[in-house]
ZAMARGU-4260 file (C-alpha; in steps of 0.2 Angstrom, whole numbers, plus 5000, padded with zeros to 4 digits):
<rodrens>
0) 5611/5510/5399 | 5600/5494/5399 | 5600/5480/5410 | 5600/5465/5399 | 5597/5451/5413
5) 5603/5448/5431 | 5609/5431/5439 | 5607/5425/5457 | 5617/5412/5464 | 5613/5408/5484
10) 5608/5425/5486 | 5597/5430/5501 | 5581/5418/5498 | 5587/5413/5482 | 5593/5395/5483
15) 5605/5389/5469 | 5605/5397/5450 | 5591/5409/5446 | 5592/5417/5426 | 5582/5432/5424
20) 5580/5442/5409 | 5578/5461/5412 | 5579/5466/5393 | 5564/5477/5386 | 5554/5470/5373
25) 5544/5477/5359 | 5525/5476/5353 | 5519/5470/5337 | 5522/5486/5328 | 5542/5489/5334
30) 5537/5500/5349 | 5548/5499/5364 | 5538/5492/5381 | 5550/5499/5393 | 5541/5490/5411
35) 5546/5474/5418 | 5537/5468/5433 | 5541/5460/5449 | 5527/5454/5459 | 5529/5447/5476
40) 5520/5446/5493 | 5530/5455/5506 | 5546/5445/5511 | 5544/5434/5494 | 5560/5443/5488
45) 5557/5459/5478 | 5571/5470/5487 | 5584/5457/5483 | 5585/5460/5464 | 5587/5481/5466
50) 5600/5476/5481 | 5608/5464/5468 | 5609/5477/5454 | 5617/5489/5469 | 5628/5476/5475
55) 5636/5469/5458 | 5638/5488/5452 | 5647/5494/5469 | 5651/5483/5483 | 5655/5492/5497
60) 5648/5506/5493 | 5628/5499/5489 | 5630/5499/5509 | 5637/5517/5514 | 5653/5526/5510
65) 5655/5522/5531 | 5656/5504/5530 | 5672/5494/5534 | 5682/5480/5527 | 5675/5468/5541
70) 5656/5474/5543 | 5655/5472/5523 | 5663/5454/5524 | 5648/5452/5538 | 5633/5460/5527
75) 5640/5449/5512 | 5638/5434/5522 | 5621/5440/5529 | 5620/5439/5509 | 5622/5419/5506
80) 5605/5410/5506 | 5600/5399/5520 | 5586/5388/5519 | 5577/5376/5531 | 5585/5360/5522
85) 5602/5371/5514 | 5617/5382/5519 | 5628/5389/5506 | 5644/5395/5511 | 5647/5403/5495
90) 5637/5415/5483 | 5637/5425/5468 | 5628/5437/5457 | 5630/5441/5436 | 5625/5457/5430
95) 5625/5461/5413 | 5621/5478/5403 | 5626/5491/5388 | 5633/5505/5389 | 5635/5519/5374
100) 5649/5528/5377 | 5654/5544/5366 | 5642/5535/5352 | 5650/5518/5355 | 5640/5505/5363
105) 5647/5489/5373 | 5639/5475/5384 | 5649/5474/5400 | 5646/5458/5409 | 5651/5460/5429
110) 5653/5446/5442 | 5653/5447/5457 | 5656/5432/5470 | 5661/5429/5489 | 5664/5415/5500
115) 5658/5416/5520 | 5669/5428/5529 | 5680/5429/5512 | 5683/5446/5503 | 5673/5446/5488
120) 5679/5443/5470 | 5676/5454/5456 | 5676/5449/5437 | 5672/5462/5422 | 5669/5457/5404
125) 5671/5470/5389 | 5661/5461/5375 | 5664/5444/5382 | 5682/5447/5384 | 5688/5448/5402
130) 5700/5463/5406 | 5710/5453/5415 | 5724/5466/5417 | 5711/5474/5430 | 5713/5471/5447
135) 5698/5472/5460 | 5701/5489/5465 | 5702/5494/5445 | 5687/5487/5441 | 5679/5494/5454
140) 5686/5512/5450 | 5679/5507/5431 | 5663/5505/5434 | 5661/5520/5447 | 5666/5531/5434
145) 5655/5520/5421 | 5638/5525/5433 | 5643/5534/5449 | 5634/5530/5465 | 5629/5546/5467
150) 5617/5546/5449 | 5613/5530/5451 | 5605/5535/5466 | 5594/5544/5459 | 5588/5530/5446
155) 5589/5514/5458 | 5578/5517/5472 | 5564/5511/5484 | 5551/5518/5492 | 5560/5521/5508
160) 5573/5533/5496 | 5556/5539/5492 | 5547/5542/5511 | 5565/5549/5517 | 5566/5563/5504
165) 5549/5565/5509 | 5549/5569/5526 | 5567/5576/5524 | 5566/5592/5534 | 5582/5597/5533
170) 5587/5598/5515 | 5602/5586/5518 | 5595/5572/5506 | 5593/5584/5492 | 5607/5594/5495
175) 5618/5579/5493 | 5610/5573/5478 | 5611/5590/5469 | 5629/5592/5474 | 5636/5575/5469
180) 5624/5578/5453 | 5633/5595/5448 | 5648/5588/5452 | 5654/5602/5465 | 5661/5588/5476
185) 5673/5586/5464 | 5676/5604/5460 | 5678/5605/5477 | 5691/5592/5479 | 5701/5599/5463
190) 5700/5616/5471 | 5707/5608/5487 | 5723/5600/5478 | 5726/5616/5470 | 5727/5627/5486
195) 5740/5613/5495 | 5751/5615/5476 | 5749/5635/5478 | 5755/5636/5497 | 5772/5633/5495
200) 5775/5647/5481 | 5763/5659/5491 | 5774/5658/5507 | 5789/5664/5495 | 5781/5681/5493
205) 5777/5682/5513 | 5787/5694/5524 | 5798/5684/5536 | 5790/5688/5552 | 5774/5680/5543
210) 5783/5666/5536 | 5786/5664/5555 | 5771/5664/5561 | 5764/5651/5548 | 5778/5642/5554
215) 5775/5643/5572 | 5755/5639/5568 | 5762/5622/5557 | 5770/5617/5571 | 5758/5620/5584
220) 5745/5611/5573 | 5757/5597/5572 | 5755/5594/5589 | 5740/5593/5590 | 5737/5581/5574
225) 5749/5571/5584 | 5741/5573/5601 | 5725/5566/5593 | 5733/5551/5585 | 5741/5546/5603
230) 5724/5548/5612 | 5715/5540/5597 | 5727/5526/5600 | 5725/5524/5620 | 5708/5526/5616
235) 5710/5510/5601 | 5720/5500/5617 | 5706/5501/5629 | 5694/5492/5617 | 5702/5474/5619
240) 5701/5479/5638 | 5685/5480/5635 | 5683/5464/5626 | 5691/5455/5639 | 5680/5461/5654
245) 5663/5457/5642 | 5672/5440/5639 | 5675/5440/5658 | 5657/5445/5663 | 5649/5433/5653
250) 5660/5420/5658 | 5655/5424/5675 | 5637/5424/5672 | 5636/5408/5665 | 5645/5400/5681
255) 5631/5409/5692 | 5617/5401/5678 | 5628/5385/5680 | 5625/5386/5698 | 5607/5388/5699
260) 5608/5407/5697 | 5592/5409/5686 | 5583/5401/5700 | 5590/5410/5712 | 5583/5427/5702
265) 5567/5420/5706 | 5567/5412/5723 | 5557/5427/5733 | 5544/5430/5721 | 5541/5409/5719
270) 5540/5409/5739 | 5529/5424/5739 | 5518/5414/5726 | 5518/5398/5738 | 5510/5410/5751
275) 5498/5418/5740 | 5494/5400/5732 | 5492/5392/5752 | 5477/5405/5756 | 5470/5403/5738
280) 5468/5385/5742 | 5463/5387/5760 | 5449/5397/5753 | 5445/5385/5737 | 5444/5371/5750
285) 5431/5382/5761 | 5421/5384/5746 | 5418/5366/5744 | 5414/5361/5760 | 5399/5376/5759
290) 5394/5366/5742 | 5395/5350/5750 | 5384/5357/5764 | 5370/5365/5754 | 5362/5359/5740
295) 5376/5348/5730 | 5373/5330/5737 | 5356/5334/5728 | 5366/5332/5713 | 5371/5315/5714
300) 5356/5307/5715 | 5349/5312/5700 | 5335/5297/5697 | 5330/5295/5715 | 5327/5314/5715
305) 5316/5312/5699 | 5305/5296/5705 | 5303/5309/5722 | 5295/5324/5709 | 5286/5311/5702
310) 5277/5305/5718 | 5277/5324/5723 | 5266/5328/5708 | 5256/5312/5708 | 5252/5319/5728
315) 5249/5336/5722 | 5236/5329/5711 | 5225/5318/5722 | 5227/5332/5733 | 5217/5343/5724
320) 5204/5330/5719 | 5201/5327/5740 | 5200/5347/5742 | 5188/5346/5728 | 5178/5328/5734
325) 5175/5339/5750 | 5169/5356/5743 | 5157/5348/5730 | 5147/5336/5744 | 5146/5353/5757
330) 5139/5360/5740 | 5128/5342/5738 | 5121/5342/5755 | 5116/5360/5755 | 5105/5357/5737
335) 5099/5342/5746 | 5091/5353/5761 | 5082/5365/5749 | 5075/5354/5737 | 5071/5338/5752
340) 5076/5324/5753 | 5063/5314/5743 | 5071/5321/5726 | 5075/5305/5713 | 5089/5320/5704
345) 5094/5322/5719 | 5095/5303/5723 | 5105/5300/5707 | 5120/5313/5710 | 5121/5305/5727
350) 5125/5288/5721 | 5135/5295/5707 | 5146/5306/5720 | 5146/5291/5731 | 5153/5280/5716
355) 5169/5295/5717 | 5172/5298/5732 | 5174/5279/5735 | 5186/5278/5720 | 5199/5292/5727
360) 5196/5289/5745 | 5207/5272/5742 | 5223/5283/5735 | 5236/5284/5750 | 5245/5297/5753
365) 5265/5296/5756 | 5272/5311/5759 | 5258/5321/5761 | 5267/5341/5760 | 5260/5357/5756
370) 5261/5367/5741 | 5276/5378/5751 | 5283/5363/5756 | 5285/5355/5740 | 5288/5369/5731
375) 5304/5373/5740 | 5310/5354/5736 | 5307/5357/5718 | 5318/5374/5720 | 5333/5362/5727
380) 5331/5347/5716 | 5331/5359/5698 | 5339/5376/5703 | 5350/5374/5719 | 5357/5357/5716
385) 5362/5362/5697 | 5369/5377/5702 | 5380/5369/5716 | 5385/5356/5706 | 5393/5367/5695
390) 5403/5378/5706 | 5410/5364/5715 | 5417/5358/5697 | 5424/5375/5695 | 5433/5375/5715
395) 5440/5358/5711 | 5448/5363/5694 | 5455/5379/5700 | 5458/5369/5715 | 5467/5355/5705
400) 5478/5371/5696 | 5485/5377/5713 | 5490/5362/5719 | 5501/5359/5702 | 5509/5377/5707
405) 5513/5375/5720 | 5520/5360/5717 | 5529/5367/5702 | 5535/5382/5713 | 5540/5369/5728
410) 5551/5363/5714 | 5559/5378/5708 | 5562/5384/5725 | 5572/5367/5727 | 5582/5369/5713
415) 5588/5386/5722 | 5606/5385/5728 | 5613/5393/5741 | 5610/5411/5742 | 5630/5416/5746
420) 5635/5404/5734 | 5627/5416/5721 | 5631/5432/5732 | 5650/5428/5729 | 5647/5425/5709
425) 5634/5440/5710 | 5650/5451/5715 | 5661/5444/5704 | 5649/5451/5690 | 5645/5466/5701
430) 5666/5470/5700 | 5670/5465/5682 | 5656/5478/5678 | 5663/5493/5688 | 5679/5490/5678
435) 5671/5489/5662 | 5664/5506/5667 | 5680/5514/5672 | 5689/5509/5657 | 5674/5515/5646
440) 5675/5531/5653 | 5693/5533/5651 | 5693/5528/5634 | 5678/5542/5630 | 5688/5553/5638
445) 5703/5550/5627 | 5692/5551/5612 | 5686/5567/5618 | 5702/5575/5622 | 5706/5568/5605
450) 5691/5578/5597 | 5696/5593/5607 | 5716/5592/5600 | 5709/5587/5581 | 5696/5604/5581
455) 5715/5615/5585 | 5723/5608/5573 | 5707/5612/5560 | 5707/5628/5568 | 5725/5632/5569
460) 5723/5626/5548 | 5711/5638/5544 | 5721/5651/5552 | 5737/5647/5541 | 5725/5646/5526
465) 5719/5665/5528 | 5739/5670/5530 | 5744/5662/5514 | 5725/5671/5507 | 5731/5686/5514
470) 5748/5689/5506 | 5744/5679/5489 | 5754/5688/5477 | 5753/5686/5458 | 5771/5693/5453
475) 5785/5684/5455 | 5779/5668/5453 | 5782/5655/5441 | 5768/5651/5426 | 5763/5632/5433
480) 5759/5644/5450 | 5749/5659/5440 | 5738/5645/5429 | 5734/5635/5447 | 5728/5654/5454
485) 5718/5656/5436 | 5712/5639/5438 | 5705/5641/5452 | 5695/5656/5449 | 5689/5648/5434
490) 5685/5634/5444 | 5676/5646/5456 | 5666/5657/5440 | 5663/5637/5433 | 5655/5631/5449
495) 5643/5646/5453 | 5638/5647/5432 | 5636/5628/5432 | 5624/5628/5449 | 5614/5645/5441
500) 5611/5632/5425 | 5607/5616/5430 | 5595/5624/5445 | 5586/5633/5435 | 5585/5617/5421
505) 5581/5605/5439 | 5567/5618/5445 | 5558/5617/5429 | 5557/5598/5429 | 5553/5597/5444
510) 5538/5609/5441 | 5536/5599/5424 | 5536/5583/5435 | 5523/5589/5448 | 5511/5596/5438
515) 5511/5580/5429 | 5509/5569/5444 | 5497/5579/5456 | 5478/5580/5455 | 5467/5592/5451
520) 5466/5596/5470 | 5483/5595/5475 | 5493/5612/5481 | 5500/5618/5463 | 5518/5618/5467
525) 5534/5627/5459 | 5551/5625/5467 | 5562/5639/5470 | 5581/5634/5474 | 5596/5643/5483
530) 5610/5642/5473 | 5622/5644/5488 | 5611/5633/5502 | 5602/5621/5489 | 5589/5623/5500
535) 5572/5618/5491 | 5557/5629/5494 | 5540/5624/5488 | 5530/5639/5481 | 5512/5639/5480
540) 5502/5648/5466 | 5500/5665/5475 | 5522/5663/5477 | 5519/5662/5497 | 5532/5648/5504
545) 5524/5633/5508 | 5530/5624/5522 | 5531/5604/5517 | 5525/5600/5534 | 5507/5604/5530
550) 5508/5594/5514 | 5498/5578/5515 | 5506/5560/5516 | 5502/5559/5497 | 5508/5574/5492
555) 5525/5572/5501 | 5527/5557/5490 | 5523/5565/5475 | 5534/5580/5477 | 5550/5566/5482
560) 5546/5555/5466 | 5545/5573/5455 | 5562/5580/5463 | 5570/5560/5458 | 5562/5562/5440
565) 5570/5580/5440 | 5586/5576/5443 | 5587/5558/5433 | 5582/5570/5419 | 5593/5584/5422
570) 5606/5575/5424 | 5609/5571/5408 | 5611/5550/5412 | 5602/5537/5401 | 5599/5525/5414
575) 5585/5510/5418 | 5576/5516/5433 | 5571/5502/5447 | 5558/5507/5460 | 5555/5495/5474
580) 5537/5496/5482 | 5533/5511/5477 | 5514/5513/5479 | 5515/5509/5497 | 5510/5526/5506
585) 5498/5532/5492 | 5480/5536/5490 | 5471/5529/5476 | 5470/5544/5467 | 5489/5547/5467
590) 5491/5531/5463 | 5481/5533/5446 | 5493/5544/5442 | 5508/5540/5446 | 5505/5523/5438
595) 5497/5530/5420 | 5509/5545/5419 | 5527/5540/5425 | 5527/5522/5424 | 5525/5521/5407
600) 5537/5536/5399 | 5550/5540/5419 | 5565/5529/5407 | 5568/5518/5391 | 5569/5504/5404
605) 5559/5504/5422 | 5559/5487/5433 | 5545/5488/5446 | 5548/5478/5462 | 5526/5476/5467
610) 5516/5469/5480 | 5501/5461/5472 | 5491/5479/5482 | 5502/5490/5473 | 5500/5486/5454
615) 5483/5478/5457 | 5474/5467/5443 | 5466/5484/5436 | 5484/5491/5433 | 5491/5476/5426
620) 5476/5473/5412 | 5472/5490/5407 | 5477/5506/5404 | 5493/5515/5395 | 5503/5508/5411
625) 5497/5488/5406 | 5502/5492/5385 | 5519/5496/5393 | 5524/5481/5400 | 5535/5470/5390
630) 5535/5455/5403 | 5533/5450/5422 | 5538/5439/5435 | 5529/5433/5449 | 5542/5429/5465
635) 5533/5414/5474 | 5540/5410/5492 | 5539/5394/5500 | 5537/5392/5517 | 5545/5376/5521
640) 5562/5378/5511 | 5562/5395/5517 | 5568/5401/5499 | 5559/5411/5484 | 5557/5405/5463
645) 5553/5415/5450 | 5536/5411/5439 | 5535/5422/5422 | 5518/5429/5422 | 5510/5441/5436
650) 5498/5435/5451 | 5486/5434/5437 | 5493/5427/5424 | 5501/5411/5430 | 5500/5401/5415
655) 5505/5413/5401 | 5520/5422/5394 | 5517/5440/5386 | 5519/5440/5369 | 5535/5451/5362
660) 5541/5453/5343
</rodrens>
């Protein structure tokens, strides 16, 4: 199978029609280039590509086998593009692929379209000829036979699938995959159909007493089945009642909100908050008064205080000179006494000093403060006043906030209705909730009893089958019965032998794949699969069973990818591989192994959906991976329109397209 093209119309993040060429190209030497690479940041729409392929092929089954028709329609509605500027009511996807069956290759075109809240439509073309004679269900059945969903799960997967398999402690995920791969589930269904055919014929050889016992058991089983059906129907009746009560509860709640119920819920909280704010307000006001009584006023006369400090500095200088003059005068008097008053040098010094003293004595002191008093004033002006002003501004700002909060709280309190009016609605809501709980309990009780009844019916069916098996006789039965019994036994033998052969093949393929992908310092792991339970045991080089929990995250993921590759090769199907964000949990060494040794050889067609941190510039431009790239696209998301578009090239190859021959 080769996927040739995919067309998206109003699908998820893609607005309008987007045609994507997926067919692998060849290089100049004619070698196949298997890899088509999609790059996009998280949320750009990479997963949409994988989802579109799965949805086009499998419809409802793409989302799980347990999805109802209504849920499927809701899921389809969610897939219709809804951007910031456009709202669509319809979408479609078109997938073109070739498939080789028994040596004949055909091209198929699958078109799946849908409108909001309506059933989807499915058209199938074979070699451009519409299969008009096939209904929707027949087209879907044909696609399911062509590419069974159980097989496709081994080829179309994402990082979550890898993580699920890697972290699967029960082994259930792998068991399911192996059973589908080997077709064991089909064999089991065929055996059940044969047993249904054999039951009436086998009863012919039974004693009358055993026949009566089986008839009684059948009657009891029928009674339990009918009782279970009645109980389930009764439980279904309660669903409408629960829905009705939910509507009444919503209505009552809406009426309470209209009465101001939302404000009533917070009234007491608001009142308590107001009390706290009033206390804080008084504290803030006291703090402001304290600052006003202290150094705050000094911060209001900056120019005046600047002049005061200049005056104090000048007077300090004058006082220093005066003190110096007094000290020098006393010293000169002492010198004159020792030398005598007639000395000409002393006379000259005294005259000069008298002139200096005369100029100093003329300066008058207005404040005449001591050094300690001056230091106190300087500290108040330069330190205390600015600090007080800053504290005052902070207190004032917080006081404004508190007053606003008090005003807002008062408005909210005034909006609250009378408690009695709200209490009435609360009582109604409480009463409705009690009724709802009672109905839910009744419904759950009915379902529990139905479960018990159906369990008893199943147990009786097992006892009936045991009686049939006990009295099965090969004599006096028709040729058809003989053939059916022979076929039944043949199916048992075939399933056993097929399982043994294919499980051995799966073990061999897994060992090859794991050894190819693992690092040198990884555990040397092989696998052993139980052919009855399909449990997988990992075996180290010493033949000891490994606890899978002990594996590192990288080893677990390499193990999961190796299992998927082994399952794919064991299936014998040649299908493309589509992988969405496969490298997120791997370290650089494991990434190198996967990129260089898995992707280039994984299949004849490999579609990879990656972020720029997974397949980065190094992988894109060099190595076997780069040499295997057919072409690449970058998915670019527009935040304004909430939509994505496709551009040929990759993150580091915006303006060129890979040349192909």
